[in-house]
N, C-alpha and C positions, 0 to 999 in steps of 0.2 A: 504494500500500500504506500510505501515511500515515506519520507520524512514530512511531518506536518510543518506548517508555517508557525511562526511564533504567535502566541496568544496576545491579542491586543485589547481584550475585553476589560480586564481589571486595571490596566495602566492607561488606557485611552478612552475607550467607548463608554464604560460605566461612569467614570467621573463626568464626562460630558452629559450623559443622560441624566445623572443626578442633578447637575446644575440646571439643565434645561427644564426638567420637571419641576424644580422649585420655582423657577421663573414662571412657567406656565400656570402653576397653582396660584400665583399671585396676579395672574392676568397679564403678564408681561411677555414680550417677544424678544428675547435676547439676540443680538447680532453675534456673529462669529468672533469678533474681537473681544466682546464682553465675556464670552465663554472661555476664550483663551486666558483672559485675566483671572477668571474664577477658578480655572482648573490648573493653571500654571503650565499649560501645554503650549506649544508653538502654534502659530496660525495655520501652518501646513498640517500639523497633527489634528487640529480641530476640524479642518476642512475634510480630511480623510475619515475621521471618526464620525462626523455628521453624515457623510455619504454612506458609511456602513450602517448607521442607525436608520437612515432613511430607507435603505434597501430592505431592512428587516421590518419596516412599517412602524417603527417606534417614534419617529418624529416627522413633522411636516415642515418643509423648508420653502422659503421664497428668496429670490435674488432679484436685484435690480440691474439695469444696464451697466452700471459702474462696477458690477461684480461683487457688491456688498450683499451678504446673505444673512438671514436670520431665521430662527426657528419660530414658526407661527403657532405650532401646537404639538402636543405629545399624545401618544395613544393611551388608552386606559391601561394597557399592559405595562406601560412605563411606570404608572403609579404603583403597580404590584411589584415590579422588579426593583424599584428604588426603595420600597418600604413605606411610601406615603399612605398606601392603603394596605391593609393586611390581606394575606392570602389564606388559603385553607389551613396550611401548617401553622401559621401565626395564631389563628383562632383556636386550633386544637391545643397548641402549647399554652395559650392563655387559660383555656379550660382546665388543663392538667395543673397549672400553677394555682388556680383557684381551689381545686380539690386539695392540693398539698397545704395551702394556707389554712383552709378550713380544718384539716386534720390537726394542724398544729394548735389551733385555737380551742378545740374541744377537749373536755376532760373525760368524756365518756369513752372508754377503751374500745367498745364495739363500734361506735360511730367513727372513731379515729381509724380503726382497721378498715372499715368500709370505704372511707374517704381515700385512704392510701391506696387501696385496691383499685378504686375508680381512677385515681391519678395514674397508677401504673398501667391500667388498661388503655387509657387515652394515649399514654406514651408509647405503648406497644403499637397502637394504630398508626401513630406518626412514623415509627420505625418501619412498619410493614409497608406503608404507602411509599415511603422513601426508597425502600429496597425494591419494590415493584417498579417504580419509575426508573431507577438505575438499571434494573434488569432489562426493561423494555428498551431503554436508550442504547445499552450496550448491544443488545440483539439487533437493533435497527442499524447501528453503526457497523457492526461486523457482518451483517447479513445472515446471522444465525437465527433460526426460529421463524 
């Protein structure tokens, strides 16, 4: 399958997406120069990163005749990816945390045990879902299954 290209998600695209999503959430449309300032990336890196994010449908971009570009909107998925909106795993983890907290606050040993078991069960669901997603991803990428 050959050598893969270096990963640019964590170092380039994700920081740009985070900054752009914060701006969009405030009703603002940042230009590429502002995103370069916010992320500490060069103008060329921001341009390449925005192009990659646009290809994935995460951002909408406009440019003018002078070549200035800005992000006019971000997708709903951008809110999930950046953490501005919780995803299913976030909600399950919050539920498990509430069960753990409730178990710590009760003095009834039976109730404490039930709450700890509930927290553990929710944690197991998170682990099983994560394992299932990883298995499906690996199978898809390798052509197995």
